[in-house]
All heavy atoms as TSV, in Angstrom:
chain	resi	resn	atom	element	x	y	z
A	1	MET	N	N	98.121	158.176	89.104
A	1	MET	CA	C	98.749	157.476	90.200
A	1	MET	C	C	98.468	158.170	91.522
A	1	MET	O	O	98.359	157.534	92.527
A	1	MET	CB	C	100.244	157.357	89.972
A	1	MET	CG	C	100.611	156.345	88.921
A	1	MET	SD	S	102.346	156.077	88.647
A	1	MET	CE	C	103.182	157.133	89.729
A	2	ARG	N	N	98.384	159.490	91.422
A	2	ARG	CA	C	98.118	160.242	92.648
A	2	ARG	C	C	96.775	159.820	93.243
A	2	ARG	O	O	96.648	159.653	94.453
A	2	ARG	CB	C	98.108	161.732	92.312
A	2	ARG	CG	C	98.118	162.599	93.532
A	2	ARG	CD	C	98.227	164.082	93.155
A	2	ARG	NE	N	99.335	164.324	92.246
A	2	ARG	CZ	C	99.264	165.147	91.182
A	2	ARG	NH1	N	98.162	165.811	90.934
A	2	ARG	NH2	N	100.296	165.331	90.428
A	3	ASP	N	N	95.745	159.620	92.376
A	3	ASP	CA	C	94.438	159.211	92.864
A	3	ASP	C	C	94.489	157.821	93.488
A	3	ASP	O	O	93.707	157.509	94.348
A	3	ASP	CB	C	93.429	159.199	91.705
A	3	ASP	CG	C	93.160	160.592	91.154
A	3	ASP	OD1	O	93.485	161.579	91.853
A	3	ASP	OD2	O	92.672	160.679	90.028
A	4	ARG	N	N	95.419	157.001	93.053
A	4	ARG	CA	C	95.501	155.640	93.571
A	4	ARG	C	C	96.543	155.524	94.696
A	4	ARG	O	O	96.821	154.445	95.159
A	4	ARG	CB	C	95.837	154.691	92.410
A	4	ARG	CG	C	94.660	154.566	91.474
A	4	ARG	CD	C	95.025	153.821	90.213
A	4	ARG	NE	N	93.890	153.587	89.349
A	4	ARG	CZ	C	93.265	154.508	88.644
A	4	ARG	NH1	N	93.617	155.766	88.711
A	4	ARG	NH2	N	92.254	154.203	87.870
A	5	ARG	N	N	97.133	156.661	95.050
A	5	ARG	CA	C	98.121	156.722	96.146
A	5	ARG	C	C	99.238	155.677	95.930
A	5	ARG	O	O	99.548	154.904	96.852
A	5	ARG	CB	C	97.458	156.564	97.480
A	5	ARG	CG	C	96.412	157.632	97.756
A	5	ARG	CD	C	96.004	157.668	99.213
A	5	ARG	NE	N	94.878	158.530	99.420
A	5	ARG	CZ	C	94.937	159.860	99.505
A	5	ARG	NH1	N	96.085	160.452	99.356
A	5	ARG	NH2	N	93.863	160.569	99.715
A	6	MET	N	N	99.814	155.683	94.733
A	6	MET	CA	C	100.885	154.760	94.417
A	6	MET	C	C	102.086	155.562	93.900
A	6	MET	O	O	101.932	156.404	93.041
A	6	MET	CB	C	100.433	153.744	93.348
A	6	MET	CG	C	101.450	152.667	93.091
A	6	MET	SD	S	100.944	151.478	91.819
A	6	MET	CE	C	99.410	150.868	92.490
A	7	SER	N	N	103.250	155.255	94.419
A	7	SER	CA	C	104.445	155.943	93.951
A	7	SER	C	C	104.977	155.266	92.712
A	7	SER	O	O	104.595	154.146	92.362
A	7	SER	CB	C	105.515	155.917	95.052
A	7	SER	OG	O	106.001	154.605	95.189
A	8	LEU	N	N	105.902	155.949	92.012
A	8	LEU	CA	C	106.551	155.340	90.847
A	8	LEU	C	C	107.327	154.101	91.278
A	8	LEU	O	O	107.357	153.132	90.508
A	8	LEU	CB	C	107.496	156.346	90.188
A	8	LEU	CG	C	106.887	157.380	89.269
A	8	LEU	CD1	C	107.962	158.278	88.687
A	8	LEU	CD2	C	106.110	156.746	88.151
A	9	ASN	N	N	107.927	154.137	92.441
A	9	ASN	CA	C	108.652	152.961	92.932
A	9	ASN	C	C	107.725	151.755	93.089
A	9	ASN	O	O	108.069	150.643	92.713
A	9	ASN	CB	C	109.331	153.270	94.254
A	9	ASN	CG	C	110.549	154.154	94.098
A	9	ASN	OD1	O	111.266	154.064	93.099
A	9	ASN	ND2	N	110.783	155.025	95.038
A	10	GLU	N	N	106.560	151.970	93.655
A	10	GLU	CA	C	105.608	150.889	93.846
A	10	GLU	C	C	105.109	150.353	92.492
A	10	GLU	O	O	105.022	149.147	92.297
A	10	GLU	CB	C	104.390	151.363	94.671
A	10	GLU	CG	C	104.704	151.632	96.125
A	10	GLU	CD	C	103.507	152.259	96.826
A	10	GLU	OE1	O	103.121	153.383	96.445
A	10	GLU	OE2	O	102.977	151.597	97.737
A	11	LEU	N	N	104.776	151.301	91.587
A	11	LEU	CA	C	104.290	150.879	90.274
A	11	LEU	C	C	105.374	150.124	89.521
A	11	LEU	O	O	105.113	149.101	88.892
A	11	LEU	CB	C	103.811	152.108	89.459
A	11	LEU	CG	C	103.235	151.771	88.107
A	11	LEU	CD1	C	102.009	150.857	88.203
A	11	LEU	CD2	C	102.857	153.062	87.372
A	12	SER	N	N	106.596	150.577	89.621
A	12	SER	CA	C	107.737	149.930	88.982
A	12	SER	C	C	107.851	148.485	89.457
A	12	SER	O	O	108.028	147.559	88.656
A	12	SER	CB	C	109.011	150.692	89.280
A	12	SER	OG	O	110.151	150.011	88.810
A	13	ALA	N	N	107.713	148.271	90.753
A	13	ALA	CA	C	107.796	146.930	91.304
A	13	ALA	C	C	106.631	146.054	90.856
A	13	ALA	O	O	106.831	144.884	90.523
A	13	ALA	CB	C	107.837	147.000	92.844
A	14	LYS	N	N	105.407	146.627	90.803
A	14	LYS	CA	C	104.245	145.846	90.415
A	14	LYS	C	C	104.282	145.476	88.941
A	14	LYS	O	O	103.849	144.394	88.554
A	14	LYS	CB	C	102.972	146.629	90.702
A	14	LYS	CG	C	102.574	146.651	92.145
A	14	LYS	CD	C	101.235	147.297	92.322
A	14	LYS	CE	C	100.835	147.238	93.779
A	14	LYS	NZ	N	99.424	147.492	93.994
A	15	VAL	N	N	104.785	146.402	88.117
A	15	VAL	CA	C	104.766	146.179	86.654
A	15	VAL	C	C	105.980	145.407	86.198
A	15	VAL	O	O	105.940	144.684	85.208
A	15	VAL	CB	C	104.679	147.560	85.942
A	15	VAL	CG1	C	104.814	147.421	84.444
A	15	VAL	CG2	C	103.376	148.251	86.271
A	16	GLY	N	N	107.077	145.518	86.914
A	16	GLY	CA	C	108.288	144.796	86.561
A	16	GLY	C	C	109.139	145.512	85.531
A	16	GLY	O	O	109.818	144.862	84.732
A	17	ILE	N	N	109.087	146.850	85.505
A	17	ILE	CA	C	109.981	147.618	84.648
A	17	ILE	C	C	110.790	148.558	85.528
A	17	ILE	O	O	110.383	148.886	86.638
A	17	ILE	CB	C	109.247	148.402	83.533
A	17	ILE	CG1	C	108.271	149.422	84.089
A	17	ILE	CG2	C	108.524	147.445	82.615
A	17	ILE	CD1	C	107.654	150.312	83.030
A	18	THR	N	N	111.914	149.005	85.006
A	18	THR	CA	C	112.773	149.856	85.828
A	18	THR	C	C	112.138	151.216	86.077
A	18	THR	O	O	111.302	151.683	85.320
A	18	THR	CB	C	114.130	150.083	85.115
A	18	THR	OG1	O	113.925	150.819	83.925
A	18	THR	CG2	C	114.829	148.766	84.824
A	19	LEU	N	N	112.557	151.809	87.179
A	19	LEU	CA	C	112.052	153.130	87.510
A	19	LEU	C	C	112.410	154.141	86.435
A	19	LEU	O	O	111.585	155.002	86.090
A	19	LEU	CB	C	112.648	153.563	88.874
A	19	LEU	CG	C	112.139	154.868	89.434
A	19	LEU	CD1	C	110.630	154.859	89.616
A	19	LEU	CD2	C	112.810	155.162	90.771
A	20	SER	N	N	113.586	154.038	85.834
A	20	SER	CA	C	113.980	154.967	84.770
A	20	SER	C	C	113.074	154.825	83.546
A	20	SER	O	O	112.658	155.811	82.950
A	20	SER	CB	C	115.441	154.824	84.415
A	20	SER	OG	O	115.711	153.540	83.930
A	21	ASN	N	N	112.738	153.586	83.158
A	21	ASN	CA	C	111.854	153.387	82.025
A	21	ASN	C	C	110.439	153.870	82.342
A	21	ASN	O	O	109.768	154.440	81.460
A	21	ASN	CB	C	111.824	151.924	81.601
A	21	ASN	CG	C	113.056	151.547	80.792
A	21	ASN	OD1	O	113.699	152.408	80.205
A	21	ASN	ND2	N	113.356	150.264	80.789
A	22	LEU	N	N	109.975	153.671	83.533
A	22	LEU	CA	C	108.665	154.140	83.928
A	22	LEU	C	C	108.628	155.677	83.906
A	22	LEU	O	O	107.650	156.275	83.470
A	22	LEU	CB	C	108.294	153.615	85.309
A	22	LEU	CG	C	106.872	153.801	85.755
A	22	LEU	CD1	C	105.899	153.161	84.775
A	22	LEU	CD2	C	106.654	153.192	87.121
A	23	SER	N	N	109.690	156.297	84.336
A	23	SER	CA	C	109.784	157.766	84.286
A	23	SER	C	C	109.752	158.285	82.852
A	23	SER	O	O	109.144	159.303	82.567
A	23	SER	CB	C	111.048	158.252	84.988
A	23	SER	OG	O	111.000	157.968	86.351
A	24	ILE	N	N	110.399	157.578	81.941
A	24	ILE	CA	C	110.395	157.969	80.522
A	24	ILE	C	C	108.962	157.911	79.991
A	24	ILE	O	O	108.543	158.811	79.297
A	24	ILE	CB	C	111.342	157.049	79.720
A	24	ILE	CG1	C	112.783	157.379	80.053
A	24	ILE	CG2	C	111.086	157.167	78.216
A	24	ILE	CD1	C	113.798	156.375	79.527
A	25	ILE	N	N	108.241	156.864	80.338
A	25	ILE	CA	C	106.837	156.747	79.920
A	25	ILE	C	C	106.007	157.862	80.539
A	25	ILE	O	O	105.232	158.542	79.859
A	25	ILE	CB	C	106.264	155.355	80.329
A	25	ILE	CG1	C	106.991	154.270	79.526
A	25	ILE	CG2	C	104.764	155.324	80.061
A	25	ILE	CD1	C	106.715	152.856	80.049
A	26	LYS	N	N	106.157	158.089	81.832
A	26	LYS	CA	C	105.370	159.103	82.563
A	26	LYS	C	C	105.633	160.507	81.999
A	26	LYS	O	O	104.709	161.294	81.870
A	26	LYS	CB	C	105.734	159.073	84.031
A	26	LYS	CG	C	105.013	160.116	84.876
A	26	LYS	CD	C	105.460	160.062	86.315
A	26	LYS	CE	C	104.824	161.136	87.112
A	26	LYS	NZ	N	105.657	162.312	87.255
A	27	ASN	N	N	106.851	160.804	81.618
A	27	ASN	CA	C	107.200	162.129	81.133
A	27	ASN	C	C	107.053	162.283	79.622
A	27	ASN	O	O	107.520	163.231	79.043
A	27	ASN	CB	C	108.640	162.469	81.557
A	27	ASN	CG	C	108.741	162.615	83.057
A	27	ASN	OD1	O	107.903	163.204	83.686
A	27	ASN	ND2	N	109.784	162.047	83.642
A	28	GLN	N	N	106.374	161.296	79.008
A	28	GLN	CA	C	106.059	161.339	77.581
A	28	GLN	C	C	107.286	161.432	76.692
A	28	GLN	O	O	107.293	162.071	75.665
A	28	GLN	CB	C	105.082	162.458	77.267
A	28	GLN	CG	C	103.805	162.364	78.060
A	28	GLN	CD	C	102.876	163.535	77.829
A	28	GLN	OE1	O	103.070	164.341	76.939
A	28	GLN	NE2	N	101.849	163.646	78.641
A	29	LYS	N	N	108.351	160.745	77.096
A	29	LYS	CA	C	109.596	160.718	76.304
A	29	LYS	C	C	109.783	159.379	75.580
A	29	LYS	O	O	110.720	159.221	74.819
A	29	LYS	CB	C	110.813	160.992	77.205
A	29	LYS	CG	C	110.752	162.302	77.945
A	29	LYS	CD	C	110.849	163.478	77.001
A	29	LYS	CE	C	110.837	164.779	77.804
A	29	LYS	NZ	N	110.678	165.929	76.971
A	30	ALA	N	N	108.914	158.434	75.841
A	30	ALA	CA	C	109.029	157.104	75.217
A	30	ALA	C	C	108.702	157.183	73.727
A	30	ALA	O	O	107.739	157.836	73.338
A	30	ALA	CB	C	108.101	156.093	75.912
A	31	LYS	N	N	109.488	156.519	72.909
A	31	LYS	CA	C	109.244	156.470	71.480
A	31	LYS	C	C	108.290	155.351	71.148
A	31	LYS	O	O	107.639	155.353	70.105
A	31	LYS	CB	C	110.553	156.270	70.717
A	31	LYS	CG	C	111.573	157.371	71.028
A	31	LYS	CD	C	112.137	157.915	69.793
A	31	LYS	CE	C	113.214	158.912	70.148
A	31	LYS	NZ	N	112.864	160.240	69.868
A	32	ALA	N	N	108.198	154.341	72.008
A	32	ALA	CA	C	107.312	153.213	71.796
A	32	ALA	C	C	106.938	152.630	73.174
A	32	ALA	O	O	107.628	152.852	74.157
A	32	ALA	CB	C	107.986	152.158	70.961
A	33	LEU	N	N	105.844	151.885	73.177
A	33	LEU	CA	C	105.393	151.254	74.418
A	33	LEU	C	C	104.837	149.887	74.060
A	33	LEU	O	O	103.904	149.801	73.238
A	33	LEU	CB	C	104.305	152.106	75.091
A	33	LEU	CG	C	103.734	151.615	76.407
A	33	LEU	CD1	C	104.809	151.503	77.466
A	33	LEU	CD2	C	102.625	152.524	76.859
A	34	ARG	N	N	105.434	148.846	74.592
A	34	ARG	CA	C	104.976	147.506	74.325
A	34	ARG	C	C	103.587	147.308	74.911
A	34	ARG	O	O	103.288	147.803	75.998
A	34	ARG	CB	C	105.942	146.463	74.873
A	34	ARG	CG	C	107.267	146.456	74.147
A	34	ARG	CD	C	108.284	145.529	74.754
A	34	ARG	NE	N	107.687	144.264	75.182
A	34	ARG	CZ	C	108.353	143.337	75.836
A	34	ARG	NH1	N	109.611	143.525	76.179
A	34	ARG	NH2	N	107.773	142.214	76.179
A	35	LEU	N	N	102.756	146.566	74.163
A	35	LEU	CA	C	101.384	146.353	74.648
A	35	LEU	C	C	101.338	145.602	75.954
A	35	LEU	O	O	100.463	145.867	76.778
A	35	LEU	CB	C	100.557	145.629	73.563
A	35	LEU	CG	C	100.295	146.462	72.323
A	35	LEU	CD1	C	99.507	145.632	71.298
A	35	LEU	CD2	C	99.548	147.738	72.645
A	36	ASP	N	N	102.246	144.679	76.170
A	36	ASP	CA	C	102.241	143.958	77.428
A	36	ASP	C	C	102.632	144.856	78.587
A	36	ASP	O	O	102.124	144.720	79.715
A	36	ASP	CB	C	103.084	142.684	77.383
A	36	ASP	CG	C	104.539	142.948	77.132
A	36	ASP	OD1	O	104.892	143.917	76.454
A	36	ASP	OD2	O	105.375	142.127	77.609
A	37	THR	N	N	103.487	145.861	78.331
A	37	THR	CA	C	103.832	146.824	79.352
A	37	THR	C	C	102.622	147.701	79.677
A	37	THR	O	O	102.303	147.943	80.859
A	37	THR	CB	C	105.030	147.701	78.912
A	37	THR	OG1	O	106.144	146.859	78.670
A	37	THR	CG2	C	105.374	148.747	79.971
A	38	LEU	N	N	101.926	148.151	78.634
A	38	LEU	CA	C	100.716	148.932	78.822
A	38	LEU	C	C	99.671	148.138	79.592
A	38	LEU	O	O	99.050	148.647	80.534
A	38	LEU	CB	C	100.161	149.375	77.485
A	38	LEU	CG	C	98.855	150.154	77.495
A	38	LEU	CD1	C	98.995	151.449	78.280
A	38	LEU	CD2	C	98.390	150.450	76.082
A	39	ALA	N	N	99.512	146.875	79.248
A	39	ALA	CA	C	98.561	146.021	79.968
A	39	ALA	C	C	98.937	145.872	81.427
A	39	ALA	O	O	98.073	145.908	82.315
A	39	ALA	CB	C	98.477	144.651	79.278
A	40	SER	N	N	100.212	145.703	81.701
A	40	SER	CA	C	100.670	145.557	83.092
A	40	SER	C	C	100.437	146.851	83.911
A	40	SER	O	O	100.008	146.802	85.054
A	40	SER	CB	C	102.158	145.223	83.118
A	40	SER	OG	O	102.389	143.970	82.556
A	41	ILE	N	N	100.676	147.994	83.271
A	41	ILE	CA	C	100.423	149.272	83.933
A	41	ILE	C	C	98.935	149.427	84.239
A	41	ILE	O	O	98.532	149.805	85.344
A	41	ILE	CB	C	100.965	150.446	83.117
A	41	ILE	CG1	C	102.494	150.394	83.052
A	41	ILE	CG2	C	100.488	151.779	83.669
A	41	ILE	CD1	C	103.116	151.369	82.084
A	42	CYS	N	N	98.101	149.119	83.213
A	42	CYS	CA	C	96.661	149.220	83.425
A	42	CYS	C	C	96.170	148.271	84.527
A	42	CYS	O	O	95.327	148.648	85.336
A	42	CYS	CB	C	95.918	148.945	82.105
A	42	CYS	SG	S	96.087	150.269	80.901
A	43	HIS	N	N	96.717	147.068	84.533
A	43	HIS	CA	C	96.344	146.097	85.555
A	43	HIS	C	C	96.718	146.626	86.959
A	43	HIS	O	O	95.892	146.554	87.885
A	43	HIS	CB	C	97.001	144.762	85.281
A	43	HIS	CG	C	96.688	143.702	86.289
A	43	HIS	ND1	N	95.473	143.057	86.297
A	43	HIS	CD2	C	97.401	143.199	87.312
A	43	HIS	CE1	C	95.446	142.188	87.304
A	43	HIS	NE2	N	96.622	142.248	87.933
A	44	ALA	N	N	97.903	147.154	87.079
A	44	ALA	CA	C	98.365	147.647	88.388
A	44	ALA	C	C	97.571	148.851	88.850
A	44	ALA	O	O	97.347	149.025	90.052
A	44	ALA	CB	C	99.855	148.004	88.309
A	45	LEU	N	N	97.162	149.701	87.903
A	45	LEU	CA	C	96.427	150.927	88.274
A	45	LEU	C	C	94.901	150.756	88.189
A	45	LEU	O	O	94.176	151.710	88.467
A	45	LEU	CB	C	96.859	152.080	87.347
A	45	LEU	CG	C	98.300	152.524	87.465
A	45	LEU	CD1	C	98.603	153.592	86.428
A	45	LEU	CD2	C	98.598	153.037	88.873
A	46	HIS	N	N	94.448	149.557	87.801
A	46	HIS	CA	C	93.019	149.295	87.635
A	46	HIS	C	C	92.365	150.329	86.737
A	46	HIS	O	O	91.397	151.015	87.132
A	46	HIS	CB	C	92.301	149.242	88.995
A	46	HIS	CG	C	92.939	148.311	89.966
A	46	HIS	ND1	N	92.843	146.931	89.832
A	46	HIS	CD2	C	93.720	148.530	91.041
A	46	HIS	CE1	C	93.511	146.347	90.817
A	46	HIS	NE2	N	94.048	147.301	91.561
A	47	CYS	N	N	92.908	150.473	85.516
A	47	CYS	CA	C	92.385	151.455	84.577
A	47	CYS	C	C	92.412	150.897	83.162
A	47	CYS	O	O	92.841	149.775	82.944
A	47	CYS	CB	C	93.191	152.753	84.646
A	47	CYS	SG	S	94.898	152.587	84.060
A	48	GLN	N	N	91.966	151.693	82.221
A	48	GLN	CA	C	91.979	151.362	80.808
A	48	GLN	C	C	93.054	152.154	80.109
A	48	GLN	O	O	93.435	153.249	80.572
A	48	GLN	CB	C	90.613	151.671	80.187
A	48	GLN	CG	C	89.473	150.848	80.717
A	48	GLN	CD	C	89.643	149.376	80.337
A	48	GLN	OE1	O	89.940	149.049	79.220
A	48	GLN	NE2	N	89.442	148.502	81.303
A	49	PRO	N	N	93.567	151.686	78.946
A	49	PRO	CA	C	94.586	152.448	78.218
A	49	PRO	C	C	94.174	153.902	77.914
A	49	PRO	O	O	95.004	154.810	78.006
A	49	PRO	CB	C	94.788	151.640	76.929
A	49	PRO	CG	C	94.432	150.243	77.304
A	49	PRO	CD	C	93.319	150.392	78.317
A	50	ALA	N	N	92.906	154.118	77.620
A	50	ALA	CA	C	92.438	155.472	77.332
A	50	ALA	C	C	92.533	156.399	78.557
A	50	ALA	O	O	92.538	157.621	78.395
A	50	ALA	CB	C	90.996	155.453	76.819
A	51	ASP	N	N	92.635	155.839	79.744
A	51	ASP	CA	C	92.797	156.649	80.947
A	51	ASP	C	C	94.235	157.194	81.018
A	51	ASP	O	O	94.524	158.141	81.754
A	51	ASP	CB	C	92.534	155.817	82.226
A	51	ASP	CG	C	91.095	155.342	82.295
A	51	ASP	OD1	O	90.205	156.033	81.743
A	51	ASP	OD2	O	90.874	154.283	82.919
A	52	LEU	N	N	95.160	156.571	80.266
A	52	LEU	CA	C	96.563	156.929	80.357
A	52	LEU	C	C	97.073	157.736	79.149
A	52	LEU	O	O	98.112	158.385	79.269
A	52	LEU	CB	C	97.429	155.661	80.472
A	52	LEU	CG	C	97.097	154.731	81.638
A	52	LEU	CD1	C	97.914	153.474	81.534
A	52	LEU	CD2	C	97.344	155.456	82.943
A	53	MET	N	N	96.396	157.630	78.011
A	53	MET	CA	C	96.928	158.298	76.815
A	53	MET	C	C	95.823	158.794	75.919
A	53	MET	O	O	94.669	158.365	76.046
A	53	MET	CB	C	97.830	157.340	76.048
A	53	MET	CG	C	97.141	156.116	75.515
A	53	MET	SD	S	98.253	155.103	74.577
A	53	MET	CE	C	98.610	153.843	75.736
A	54	VAL	N	N	96.169	159.692	75.050
A	54	VAL	CA	C	95.269	160.214	74.027
A	54	VAL	C	C	95.976	160.169	72.692
A	54	VAL	O	O	97.221	160.207	72.619
A	54	VAL	CB	C	94.818	161.649	74.324
A	54	VAL	CG1	C	94.018	161.725	75.601
A	54	VAL	CG2	C	95.994	162.596	74.362
A	55	TYR	N	N	95.216	160.085	71.620
A	55	TYR	CA	C	95.784	160.118	70.262
A	55	TYR	C	C	95.917	161.565	69.826
A	55	TYR	O	O	94.966	162.323	69.888
A	55	TYR	CB	C	94.853	159.337	69.312
A	55	TYR	CG	C	95.256	159.538	67.862
A	55	TYR	CD1	C	96.420	158.981	67.375
A	55	TYR	CD2	C	94.484	160.310	67.016
A	55	TYR	CE1	C	96.795	159.150	66.063
A	55	TYR	CE2	C	94.839	160.496	65.690
A	55	TYR	CZ	C	96.009	159.900	65.216
A	55	TYR	OH	O	96.395	160.086	63.931
A	56	VAL	N	N	97.120	161.920	69.406
A	56	VAL	CA	C	97.391	163.252	68.848
A	56	VAL	C	C	97.891	163.052	67.423
A	56	VAL	O	O	98.999	162.531	67.237
A	56	VAL	CB	C	98.423	164.004	69.701
A	56	VAL	CG1	C	98.721	165.371	69.105
A	56	VAL	CG2	C	97.966	164.126	71.152
A	57	PRO	N	N	97.093	163.399	66.431
A	57	PRO	CA	C	97.523	163.175	65.067
A	57	PRO	C	C	98.715	164.020	64.690
A	57	PRO	O	O	98.901	165.115	65.204
A	57	PRO	CB	C	96.302	163.565	64.211
A	57	PRO	CG	C	95.483	164.418	65.096
A	57	PRO	CD	C	95.791	164.052	66.515
A	58	GLU	N	N	99.556	163.458	63.788
A	58	GLU	CA	C	100.701	164.221	63.300
A	58	GLU	C	C	100.224	165.325	62.408
A	58	GLU	O	O	99.239	165.199	61.700
A	58	GLU	CB	C	101.633	163.293	62.538
A	58	GLU	CG	C	102.330	162.270	63.407
A	58	GLU	CD	C	103.326	161.456	62.615
A	58	GLU	OE1	O	104.082	162.039	61.814
A	58	GLU	OE2	O	103.315	160.229	62.810
A	59	GLU	N	N	100.928	166.436	62.450
A	59	GLU	CA	C	100.570	167.566	61.647
A	59	GLU	C	C	100.714	167.222	60.168
A	59	GLU	O	O	101.650	166.561	59.740
A	59	GLU	CB	C	101.523	168.729	61.968
A	59	GLU	CG	C	100.946	170.071	61.631
A	59	GLU	CD	C	101.804	171.195	62.170
A	59	GLU	OE1	O	101.982	171.221	63.419
A	59	GLU	OE2	O	102.276	171.995	61.374
A	60	GLY	N	N	99.701	167.613	59.392
A	60	GLY	CA	C	99.734	167.365	57.943
A	60	GLY	C	C	99.132	166.042	57.495
A	60	GLY	O	O	99.051	165.765	56.339
A	61	ILE	N	N	98.721	165.202	58.451
A	61	ILE	CA	C	98.121	163.917	58.093
A	61	ILE	C	C	96.603	164.063	58.249
A	61	ILE	O	O	96.116	164.392	59.319
A	61	ILE	CB	C	98.661	162.775	58.986
A	61	ILE	CG1	C	100.135	162.574	58.737
A	61	ILE	CG2	C	97.869	161.500	58.726
A	61	ILE	CD1	C	100.761	161.502	59.582
A	62	GLU	N	N	95.900	163.819	57.143
A	62	GLU	CA	C	94.417	163.912	57.156
A	62	GLU	C	C	93.838	162.588	57.665
A	62	GLU	O	O	94.253	161.521	57.183
A	62	GLU	CB	C	93.920	164.203	55.757
A	62	GLU	CG	C	94.260	165.573	55.265
A	62	GLU	CD	C	93.543	166.683	56.013
A	62	GLU	OE1	O	92.362	166.479	56.358
A	62	GLU	OE2	O	94.169	167.709	56.279
A	63	PRO	N	N	92.907	162.648	58.592
A	63	PRO	CA	C	92.254	161.403	59.029
A	63	PRO	C	C	91.370	160.850	57.947
A	63	PRO	O	O	90.845	161.605	57.098
A	63	PRO	CB	C	91.407	161.858	60.235
A	63	PRO	CG	C	91.231	163.318	60.071
A	63	PRO	CD	C	92.422	163.819	59.296
A	64	THR	N	N	91.206	159.509	57.902
A	64	THR	CA	C	90.316	158.896	56.924
A	64	THR	C	C	88.877	159.147	57.374
A	64	THR	O	O	88.595	159.338	58.534
A	64	THR	CB	C	90.577	157.383	56.826
A	64	THR	OG1	O	90.359	156.800	58.117
A	64	THR	CG2	C	91.978	157.100	56.375
A	65	LYS	N	N	87.964	159.125	56.421
A	65	LYS	CA	C	86.576	159.404	56.713
A	65	LYS	C	C	85.747	158.107	56.762
A	65	LYS	O	O	84.664	158.044	56.239
A	65	LYS	CB	C	86.016	160.368	55.673
A	65	LYS	CG	C	86.745	161.675	55.665
A	65	LYS	CD	C	85.919	162.722	54.963
A	65	LYS	CE	C	86.604	164.016	54.752
A	65	LYS	NZ	N	87.383	164.670	55.610
A	66	SER	N	N	86.288	157.101	57.358
A	66	SER	CA	C	85.621	155.815	57.460
A	66	SER	C	C	85.061	155.602	58.848
A	66	SER	O	O	85.614	156.069	59.811
A	66	SER	CB	C	86.658	154.697	57.119
A	66	SER	OG	O	86.101	153.443	57.403
A	67	ASP	N	N	83.984	154.871	58.933
A	67	ASP	CA	C	83.453	154.491	60.239
A	67	ASP	C	C	84.345	153.481	60.926
A	67	ASP	O	O	84.374	153.368	62.135
A	67	ASP	CB	C	82.035	153.900	60.101
A	67	ASP	CG	C	81.006	154.925	59.727
A	67	ASP	OD1	O	81.264	156.153	59.945
A	67	ASP	OD2	O	79.948	154.556	59.166
A	68	ASN	N	N	85.061	152.705	60.114
A	68	ASN	CA	C	85.949	151.682	60.628
A	68	ASN	C	C	87.407	152.128	60.381
A	68	ASN	O	O	87.883	152.050	59.253
A	68	ASN	CB	C	85.691	150.338	59.948
A	68	ASN	CG	C	86.578	149.232	60.445
A	68	ASN	OD1	O	87.491	149.464	61.250
A	68	ASN	ND2	N	86.368	148.036	59.960
A	69	PRO	N	N	88.152	152.592	61.376
A	69	PRO	CA	C	89.492	153.084	61.161
A	69	PRO	C	C	90.463	152.021	60.660
A	69	PRO	O	O	91.494	152.346	60.080
A	69	PRO	CB	C	89.912	153.623	62.532
A	69	PRO	CG	C	88.965	153.073	63.492
A	69	PRO	CD	C	87.725	152.691	62.764
A	70	LEU	N	N	90.149	150.738	60.839
A	70	LEU	CA	C	91.039	149.679	60.384
A	70	LEU	C	C	90.758	149.273	58.948
A	70	LEU	O	O	91.503	148.498	58.351
A	70	LEU	CB	C	90.921	148.466	61.293
A	70	LEU	CG	C	91.306	148.671	62.740
A	70	LEU	CD1	C	91.080	147.421	63.563
A	70	LEU	CD2	C	92.758	149.141	62.851
A	71	GLU	N	N	89.678	149.798	58.377
A	71	GLU	CA	C	89.279	149.437	57.009
A	71	GLU	C	C	90.362	149.750	55.989
A	71	GLU	O	O	90.534	149.010	55.021
A	71	GLU	CB	C	87.998	150.180	56.659
A	71	GLU	CG	C	87.346	149.750	55.370
A	71	GLU	CD	C	86.036	150.463	55.193
A	71	GLU	OE1	O	85.060	150.025	55.796
A	71	GLU	OE2	O	86.049	151.479	54.480
A	72	SER	N	N	91.076	150.799	56.162
A	72	SER	CA	C	92.085	151.214	55.185
A	72	SER	C	C	93.365	150.378	55.231
A	72	SER	O	O	94.232	150.548	54.397
A	72	SER	CB	C	92.428	152.680	55.361
A	72	SER	OG	O	93.005	152.898	56.625
A	73	LEU	N	N	93.512	149.501	56.201
A	73	LEU	CA	C	94.726	148.695	56.345
A	73	LEU	C	C	94.780	147.580	55.329
A	73	LEU	O	O	93.980	147.012	54.832
A	73	LEU	CB	C	94.850	148.133	57.741
A	73	LEU	CG	C	94.989	149.173	58.836
A	73	LEU	CD1	C	95.046	148.484	60.183
A	73	LEU	CD2	C	96.253	149.976	58.629
């Protein structure tokens, strides 16, 4: 957001979520994030989801060795 010169207040207004909920997301305290909220944030910031988050595997869980990660579903 700093690169885009947008405050949390401005982003909150553009995305349509409360400032407190946006702060929870920003401070990595959210337990879940709706896809439409993520899409709205990306639209407002002109970015992709991967620009905002990274996957951190849980300790003790082995990744599958498939080329297609959805294959095991």
